[in-house]
C-alpha positions as CSV (number, residue, x, y, z in Angstrom):
1,X,-2.7,-21.6,21.1
2,X,-0.9,-21.5,17.8
3,X,2.4,-19.5,18.0
4,X,3.5,-17.9,14.8
5,X,7.3,-17.7,13.9
6,X,9.6,-15.2,12.3
7,X,11.2,-16.3,9.0
8,X,14.9,-15.6,8.9
9,X,17.7,-17.0,6.7
10,X,15.4,-19.5,5.2
11,X,14.0,-20.9,8.4
12,X,11.1,-20.5,10.8
13,X,12.4,-19.0,14.0
14,X,10.4,-18.9,17.2
15,X,10.2,-15.6,19.0
16,X,12.7,-15.0,21.8
17,X,11.6,-11.7,23.3
18,X,8.8,-13.2,25.4
19,X,6.4,-10.6,24.0
20,X,3.4,-11.5,21.8
21,X,0.5,-9.9,20.0
22,X,-2.9,-11.6,19.6
23,X,-4.1,-12.6,16.2
24,X,-7.8,-12.7,16.1
25,X,-10.4,-14.5,13.9
26,X,-12.5,-11.4,13.1
27,X,-15.5,-13.5,12.2
28,X,-15.8,-15.0,15.7
29,X,-13.8,-12.6,17.9
30,X,-11.6,-15.4,19.1
31,X,-7.9,-15.3,19.5
32,X,-6.5,-17.8,17.0
33,X,-2.8,-17.3,17.3
34,X,0.0,-15.3,18.9
35,X,2.5,-13.3,16.8
36,X,6.0,-12.8,18.4
37,X,7.0,-9.2,18.8
38,X,10.7,-9.0,18.0
39,X,13.4,-7.4,20.1
40,X,16.1,-5.2,18.6
41,X,18.4,-8.2,18.8
42,X,16.1,-10.4,16.8
43,X,15.7,-7.7,14.1
44,X,19.5,-7.4,14.0
45,X,19.8,-11.2,13.4
46,X,17.5,-10.7,10.3
47,X,19.7,-7.8,9.1
48,X,22.8,-10.0,9.4
49,X,21.1,-12.8,7.5
50,X,20.2,-10.3,4.7
51,X,23.7,-8.8,4.7
52,X,25.2,-12.3,4.3
53,X,22.9,-13.1,1.4
54,X,23.4,-9.8,-0.4
55,X,26.8,-10.3,-2.2
56,X,25.7,-13.6,-3.8
57,X,22.2,-12.4,-4.7
58,X,23.3,-9.0,-6.2
59,X,25.9,-10.7,-8.3
60,X,23.4,-13.0,-9.9
61,X,22.5,-11.7,-13.4
62,X,19.1,-9.9,-13.7
63,X,17.7,-12.6,-16.0
64,X,18.3,-15.3,-13.4
65,X,16.7,-13.2,-10.7
66,X,13.7,-12.7,-13.0
67,X,13.4,-16.5,-13.3
68,X,12.9,-16.7,-9.5
69,X,10.1,-14.2,-9.9
70,X,8.5,-16.3,-12.6
71,X,8.7,-19.4,-10.3
72,X,7.3,-17.4,-7.4
73,X,4.4,-16.2,-9.5
74,X,3.5,-19.7,-10.5
75,X,3.7,-21.0,-6.9
76,X,1.5,-18.2,-5.6
77,X,-1.1,-19.0,-8.3
78,X,-0.9,-22.7,-7.4
79,X,-1.5,-21.9,-3.7
80,X,-4.1,-19.1,-4.3
81,X,-6.9,-20.9,-2.4
82,X,-4.8,-21.6,0.7
83,X,-3.5,-18.0,0.7
84,X,-6.9,-16.4,0.2
85,X,-8.5,-18.5,3.0
86,X,-5.6,-17.7,5.3
87,X,-5.9,-14.0,4.5
88,X,-9.6,-13.9,5.2
89,X,-9.3,-15.8,8.4
90,X,-7.0,-13.1,9.9
91,X,-8.2,-9.9,8.2
92,X,-11.9,-10.6,7.8
93,X,-12.3,-9.5,4.1
94,X,-14.4,-11.9,2.0
95,X,-12.5,-14.6,0.2
96,X,-13.1,-13.2,-3.3
97,X,-11.6,-9.9,-2.1
98,X,-8.7,-11.7,-0.6
99,X,-8.0,-13.2,-4.0
100,X,-8.0,-9.7,-5.4
101,X,-5.5,-8.6,-2.8
102,X,-3.2,-11.4,-3.8
103,X,-3.7,-10.9,-7.5
104,X,-2.9,-7.2,-7.4
105,X,0.4,-8.1,-5.6
106,X,1.1,-10.7,-8.3
107,X,0.8,-8.0,-10.9
108,X,3.9,-6.3,-9.4
109,X,5.7,-9.6,-9.4
110,X,4.8,-9.9,-13.1
111,X,6.3,-6.5,-13.6
112,X,9.4,-7.5,-11.8
113,X,9.8,-10.4,-14.2
114,X,10.9,-7.8,-16.8
115,X,13.7,-6.4,-14.5
116,X,16.6,-7.0,-17.0
117,X,15.1,-4.3,-19.3
118,X,14.4,-1.9,-16.4
119,X,18.0,-2.1,-15.0
120,X,19.6,-1.1,-18.2
121,X,21.7,2.1,-18.0
122,X,22.6,4.8,-20.5
123,X,25.6,5.0,-22.8
124,X,27.2,7.9,-24.7
125,X,29.9,7.0,-27.1
126,X,32.4,9.8,-28.0
127,X,31.3,12.3,-25.3
128,X,34.7,13.8,-25.8
129,X,38.0,12.9,-27.5
130,X,38.3,9.2,-26.9
131,X,35.9,9.5,-23.9
132,X,32.7,7.4,-23.3
133,X,30.2,7.9,-20.5
134,X,27.9,5.2,-19.2
135,X,25.6,4.8,-16.2
136,X,24.4,1.7,-14.3
137,X,21.8,1.0,-11.8
138,X,23.0,-1.0,-8.8
139,X,21.1,-2.4,-5.8
140,X,21.3,-0.6,-2.4
141,X,21.9,-3.6,-0.2
142,X,19.6,-4.6,2.7
143,X,16.2,-2.8,2.5
144,X,13.0,-3.1,4.5
145,X,9.3,-2.8,4.2
146,X,6.8,-2.0,7.0
147,X,3.3,-3.1,5.8
148,X,-0.3,-2.5,7.0
149,X,-3.0,-4.9,8.0
150,X,-5.5,-4.0,5.2
151,X,-3.5,-5.6,2.3
152,X,-1.3,-8.3,3.9
153,X,-0.5,-9.9,0.5
154,X,-0.5,-7.0,-2.0
155,X,1.6,-4.4,-0.3
156,X,4.4,-6.8,0.8
157,X,4.6,-8.0,-2.9
158,X,4.6,-4.4,-4.1
159,X,7.7,-3.8,-2.0
160,X,9.8,-7.0,-2.0
161,X,9.0,-7.9,-5.6
162,X,10.7,-4.8,-7.1
163,X,13.4,-4.6,-4.4
164,X,14.6,-8.2,-4.6
165,X,14.4,-8.3,-8.4
166,X,16.8,-5.3,-8.4
167,X,19.3,-7.3,-6.4
168,X,18.6,-6.1,-2.9
169,X,17.8,-8.4,0.1
170,X,14.7,-7.6,2.0
171,X,13.2,-7.6,5.5
172,X,9.4,-7.4,5.8
173,X,7.8,-6.2,9.1
174,X,4.1,-7.1,8.5
175,X,1.2,-6.0,10.6
176,X,1.1,-8.0,13.8
177,X,-2.7,-8.2,13.2
178,X,-2.5,-10.6,10.2
179,X,1.1,-11.8,9.6
180,X,0.5,-15.4,8.3
181,X,0.3,-14.5,4.6
182,X,3.6,-12.7,4.5
183,X,5.2,-15.6,6.3
184,X,3.8,-18.1,3.8
185,X,4.9,-15.9,0.9
186,X,8.5,-16.0,2.2
187,X,8.3,-19.8,2.3
188,X,7.1,-19.8,-1.3
189,X,9.8,-17.4,-2.3
190,X,12.4,-19.8,-1.0
191,X,10.7,-22.7,-2.9
192,X,10.9,-20.6,-6.0
193,X,14.7,-20.6,-5.9
194,X,15.7,-17.6,-3.8
195,X,18.8,-18.2,-1.6
196,X,18.3,-18.1,2.2
197,X,18.3,-14.6,3.6
198,X,17.0,-12.9,0.5
199,X,13.5,-12.4,1.9
200,X,13.0,-12.4,5.7
201,X,9.9,-11.7,7.7
202,X,10.1,-10.4,11.2
203,X,7.0,-9.8,13.3
204,X,6.9,-6.9,15.7
205,X,5.6,-3.6,17.0
206,X,7.2,-0.2,17.6
207,X,10.4,-1.7,18.9
208,X,10.9,-3.6,15.7
209,X,10.0,-0.5,13.6
210,X,12.5,1.6,15.5
211,X,15.2,-1.1,15.0
212,X,14.6,-0.9,11.3
213,X,14.7,2.9,11.2
214,X,17.9,3.1,13.2
215,X,19.9,0.1,11.9
216,X,22.9,1.5,9.9
217,X,22.9,-1.5,7.5
218,X,19.4,-1.0,6.3
219,X,19.6,1.4,3.3
220,X,16.0,2.1,2.5
221,X,12.6,1.7,4.1
222,X,9.2,1.5,2.4
223,X,6.1,2.0,4.5
224,X,2.3,2.0,4.2
225,X,0.0,3.0,7.1
226,X,-1.5,6.0,8.9
227,X,-0.2,9.4,8.2
228,X,0.9,10.0,11.8
229,X,3.1,6.9,11.6
230,X,4.2,7.6,8.0
231,X,5.5,11.0,9.1
232,X,7.3,9.4,12.0
233,X,8.9,6.7,9.8
234,X,9.9,9.3,7.2
235,X,11.5,11.7,9.7
236,X,13.2,9.1,11.8
237,X,14.4,7.0,8.8
238,X,15.8,10.0,6.9
239,X,17.5,11.3,10.1
240,X,19.4,8.0,10.1
241,X,20.5,8.5,6.5
242,X,18.0,6.2,4.8
243,X,15.9,6.5,1.7
244,X,12.3,6.4,2.9
245,X,9.0,6.3,1.0
246,X,6.1,6.4,3.5
247,X,2.5,6.3,2.3
248,X,-0.1,7.6,4.7
249,X,-3.8,8.0,5.1
250,X,-6.5,9.1,2.7
251,X,-9.9,10.8,2.3
252,X,-10.8,9.9,-1.2
253,X,-13.6,12.0,-2.8
254,X,-15.9,11.1,-5.7
255,X,-17.3,14.1,-7.6
256,X,-20.6,13.5,-9.2
257,X,-21.6,15.9,-12.0
258,X,-25.3,16.4,-12.9
259,X,-24.8,14.7,-16.2
260,X,-23.6,11.4,-14.6
261,X,-25.5,8.2,-14.8
262,X,-26.8,8.1,-11.3
263,X,-27.6,4.4,-11.2
264,X,-24.0,3.6,-12.3
265,X,-22.6,6.0,-9.8
266,X,-24.7,4.4,-7.0
267,X,-23.3,1.0,-7.9
268,X,-19.7,2.3,-8.0
269,X,-20.1,4.1,-4.6
270,X,-21.5,1.1,-2.9
271,X,-18.6,-1.1,-3.9
272,X,-15.9,1.5,-3.5
273,X,-17.2,2.8,-0.2
274,X,-18.1,-0.4,1.6
275,X,-16.0,-3.1,0.0
276,X,-13.6,-4.7,2.5
277,X,-15.5,-2.9,5.3
278,X,-14.0,0.4,4.0
279,X,-10.6,-0.7,5.2
280,X,-8.8,0.4,2.0
281,X,-6.6,3.4,1.6
282,X,-8.2,4.0,-1.8
283,X,-11.8,3.5,-0.6
284,X,-14.3,6.3,-1.6
285,X,-15.2,7.8,1.7
286,X,-16.8,11.1,0.5
287,X,-19.3,11.5,-2.3
288,X,-19.6,15.1,-3.6
289,X,-22.8,15.6,-5.7
290,X,-22.8,18.9,-7.5
291,X,-26.1,20.7,-6.8
292,X,-28.6,20.0,-4.0
293,X,-31.0,18.4,-6.5
294,X,-28.5,15.8,-7.5
295,X,-27.5,15.3,-3.8
296,X,-31.1,14.6,-2.8
297,X,-31.5,12.1,-5.7
298,X,-28.2,10.4,-4.9
299,X,-29.0,10.0,-1.1
300,X,-32.4,8.6,-2.0
301,X,-30.7,5.9,-4.2
302,X,-27.9,5.2,-1.7
303,X,-30.0,4.8,1.4
304,X,-31.8,1.5,0.5
305,X,-28.6,0.0,-0.9
306,X,-26.7,0.7,2.3
307,X,-29.5,-0.6,4.4
308,X,-29.5,-3.9,2.4
309,X,-25.7,-4.5,2.4
310,X,-25.1,-8.1,3.4
311,X,-22.5,-8.3,6.1
312,X,-21.5,-11.9,6.8
313,X,-18.5,-14.2,7.6
314,X,-15.8,-13.9,4.9
315,X,-16.5,-17.5,3.7
316,X,-20.0,-16.6,2.7
317,X,-19.9,-16.2,-1.1
318,X,-22.9,-13.8,-1.0
319,X,-21.4,-11.4,1.5
320,X,-20.7,-7.8,0.4
321,X,-18.2,-7.5,3.2
322,X,-17.1,-9.2,6.3
323,X,-16.0,-8.2,9.8
324,X,-13.5,-5.5,10.7
325,X,-10.0,-6.6,11.6
326,X,-10.2,-6.0,15.4
327,X,-12.8,-5.0,18.0
328,X,-10.6,-1.9,18.8
329,X,-10.7,-0.8,15.1
330,X,-14.5,-1.3,15.0
331,X,-14.9,0.7,18.1
332,X,-12.8,3.5,16.7
333,X,-14.9,3.7,13.5
334,X,-18.1,3.8,15.7
335,X,-16.6,6.7,17.6
336,X,-16.3,8.6,14.4
337,X,-20.0,8.0,13.7
338,X,-20.7,9.3,17.2
339,X,-18.6,12.4,16.3
340,X,-20.4,13.0,13.1
341,X,-23.7,13.0,14.8
342,X,-22.4,15.5,17.5
343,X,-21.0,17.7,14.7
344,X,-24.4,18.0,13.1
345,X,-24.1,15.8,10.1
346,X,-27.3,13.9,9.1
347,X,-27.0,10.2,9.8
348,X,-29.1,8.6,7.1
349,X,-28.2,5.0,7.8
350,X,-26.7,3.9,11.2
351,X,-24.7,0.7,11.2
352,X,-23.4,0.9,14.8
353,X,-25.9,-1.6,16.2
354,X,-25.5,-4.3,13.7
355,X,-25.3,-7.8,15.1
356,X,-24.9,-11.1,13.2
357,X,-26.8,-14.0,14.7
358,X,-24.4,-16.8,15.7
359,X,-21.4,-14.5,15.4
360,X,-22.3,-12.0,18.2
361,X,-18.6,-11.8,19.3
362,X,-17.3,-11.1,15.8
363,X,-16.1,-7.6,14.8
364,X,-19.0,-6.7,12.5
365,X,-20.4,-3.3,11.7
366,X,-23.2,-2.4,9.3
367,X,-22.9,0.3,6.7
368,X,-23.4,3.9,7.7
369,X,-24.3,6.9,5.5
370,X,-24.0,10.6,6.4
371,X,-25.4,13.5,4.5
372,X,-24.7,17.2,4.7
373,X,-21.1,16.8,5.9
374,X,-19.0,20.0,5.8
375,X,-15.3,20.6,5.7
376,X,-15.3,22.1,9.2
377,X,-16.2,18.7,10.7
378,X,-13.4,16.7,12.2
379,X,-15.2,13.5,11.0
380,X,-14.7,14.9,7.5
381,X,-11.1,16.0,8.1
382,X,-9.9,12.6,9.5
383,X,-9.7,9.2,7.8
384,X,-12.4,6.9,9.3
385,X,-11.3,3.7,7.5
386,X,-14.5,1.8,7.9
387,X,-17.9,1.2,6.2
388,X,-18.9,4.8,6.4
389,X,-19.8,7.0,3.4
390,X,-20.1,10.7,3.8
391,X,-22.0,13.0,1.4
392,X,-20.6,16.6,1.2
393,X,-22.7,18.7,-1.1
394,X,-21.2,21.2,-3.6
395,X,-23.0,24.0,-5.4
396,X,-20.9,24.0,-8.5
397,X,-17.9,22.4,-10.2
398,X,-15.3,24.8,-8.6
399,X,-16.5,24.1,-5.1
400,X,-16.4,20.4,-5.9
401,X,-12.8,20.6,-7.0
402,X,-11.8,22.6,-4.0
403,X,-12.9,19.9,-1.5
404,X,-10.3,17.3,-2.3
405,X,-7.7,19.9,-3.3
406,X,-7.9,21.6,0.1
407,X,-8.1,18.4,2.1
408,X,-5.0,17.4,4.2
409,X,-4.9,14.1,2.3
410,X,-4.4,13.7,-1.4
411,X,-4.3,10.0,-2.2
412,X,-7.1,9.3,-4.7
413,X,-10.1,11.1,-6.2
414,X,-12.7,10.3,-8.9
415,X,-15.1,12.2,-11.1
416,X,-18.2,10.8,-12.7
417,X,-19.3,12.7,-15.8
418,X,-20.1,12.4,-19.5
419,X,-18.4,15.7,-20.2
420,X,-14.9,15.2,-21.5
421,X,-14.0,18.8,-21.1
422,X,-15.0,18.8,-17.4
423,X,-13.1,15.6,-16.8
424,X,-10.0,16.9,-18.5
425,X,-10.1,20.2,-16.5
426,X,-10.7,18.2,-13.3
427,X,-7.7,15.9,-13.9
428,X,-5.5,18.9,-14.6
429,X,-6.6,21.1,-11.6
430,X,-7.3,18.7,-8.7
431,X,-4.5,18.5,-6.2
432,X,-4.5,14.8,-5.6
433,X,-2.0,12.1,-6.7
434,X,-4.2,9.5,-8.4
435,X,-7.3,10.5,-10.4
436,X,-10.1,8.3,-11.7
437,X,-12.5,9.4,-14.5
438,X,-15.6,7.3,-14.2
439,X,-13.4,4.9,-12.2
440,X,-14.0,4.9,-8.4
441,X,-10.8,3.3,-7.2
442,X,-8.0,4.6,-9.5
443,X,-5.2,2.3,-8.3
444,X,-2.7,2.3,-11.2
445,X,-1.5,-1.0,-12.7
446,X,1.9,-2.3,-11.8
447,X,3.9,-0.8,-14.6
448,X,2.7,2.7,-13.5
449,X,3.3,3.9,-10.0
450,X,1.3,4.3,-6.8
451,X,1.5,7.4,-4.6
452,X,-0.5,10.3,-3.2
453,X,0.1,13.9,-2.4
454,X,0.2,16.0,0.8
455,X,-0.2,14.0,4.0
456,X,-0.9,10.9,2.0
457,X,2.8,10.4,1.1
458,X,6.1,11.4,2.6
459,X,9.1,11.1,0.3
460,X,9.7,11.9,-3.4
461,X,9.4,8.5,-5.0
462,X,6.3,6.5,-5.6
463,X,5.8,2.7,-5.1
464,X,6.2,0.0,-7.8
465,X,6.6,0.6,-11.5
466,X,9.7,2.4,-12.7
467,X,9.5,4.7,-9.7
468,X,10.0,1.6,-7.5
469,X,13.0,0.6,-9.5
470,X,14.4,4.1,-9.0
471,X,13.8,3.9,-5.3
472,X,15.5,0.5,-4.8
473,X,18.6,1.2,-6.9
474,X,21.2,4.0,-7.1
475,X,22.9,5.3,-10.2
476,X,26.6,5.1,-10.8
477,X,28.0,7.0,-13.7
478,X,31.4,6.1,-15.3
479,X,33.5,8.5,-17.5
480,X,36.2,6.5,-19.3
481,X,39.1,7.1,-21.6
482,X,41.4,4.5,-23.2
483,X,44.6,6.5,-24.0
484,X,46.3,6.3,-27.4
485,X,49.9,7.1,-28.1
486,X,52.3,9.0,-25.8
487,X,51.9,10.9,-22.6
488,X,49.2,13.6,-22.5
489,X,50.0,17.2,-21.9
490,X,49.7,18.2,-18.3
491,X,46.3,20.0,-17.9
492,X,45.3,18.7,-14.5
493,X,45.0,22.2,-13.1
494,X,42.2,23.1,-15.5
495,X,38.7,21.7,-15.1
496,X,37.9,19.2,-17.9
497,X,35.6,20.7,-20.6
498,X,34.3,19.5,-23.9
499,X,35.4,22.4,-26.2
């Protein structure tokens, strides 16, 4: 049995706690490796390695740090095939989708290559008699990221790319379900020229998470995962004096107006709803056709497409999607389909009994499609996170806007229409953090920022882009005078003003 390591201070370190988590091959259902689950002491060793590396790394000028990012980008591109195969073998997403996972992370690394410009402060000459004021952005110190199973390349790079380029040192606690890619990325980062201890990867479970949230030397924590855990991370981390950005769950709606191109909408919903087996925080999980007539036509078009989805091993180039990450997660998704049936939703396509010949022990599930889902149903209120698309009908534009606006989650939303006025009003009124207009998965590019509203995000600062730079730095403002001539008149008892 392959035993995965931690990566601390530039070296692979075998786990010492004696506790391990199974890493499955989702395509076959077999355990392919064990990931060590770190103790608090092991996490503390990583913190000390990052503390030791911080003075040297933060003192390196931003341009030289950017060159490490350039080198890292080239190495990831050179090793793209290896990384994509590794990712698919542990997560289950098809290889082409794994490449996309890596590429979207690389886009943030490309953004971080411009860090010298982004770290520039402000300067005011002559703010008062002989007085100048300037500000500077400085790194926080040791920071950490707790990343989810569904994007084991992209989300770590979203976090450590910006954090390290700003001069911080970083500890990544990846999902114990698929940790091999973050470990390999840390090796490549060392190869790119980063000093030992700048990027560390520590595998673990709740004990490791709590160690991160409570360690006094970790200054900030970035998290992506379920809303329940995001709220826990945010409350526990801030209670210990840390900056925390914690991205949670989602229930992303797609509003379809009567003037939309229904064939195009159907194509977009199939990809956005079922790609990566629905295991995306930006997946479209609820389609909202406006009027019953449109809903009937949409369901009629969706049904044969869902029934014909090709579910296959991730190495099959013709697969639409592969297995789910674990049997437990597959069973959880199936339980939500059971729930939807009990609640009275119309199950148009049932994917629960899907079996793939030759891969009967793999974690596969066919696509499912619900119609006539209502806001009172718990299966609508919760994030399912699987290959399940729900259709919730709306009688008019205002009712359609109300569905995502009133939902507990506010990550992403989309509208499909040819009416510019309707699209503009929708974008202005809907209470959701990221909006797509004729784009089903509106994940912003790296130089913008990622973040939802309501229970989809805890904290005030989004991920990557300039918001990421703001999160991983603090501002210091200096007011200076260089005296001329003799001794100044004593006015120390009066607050300084600029009369």
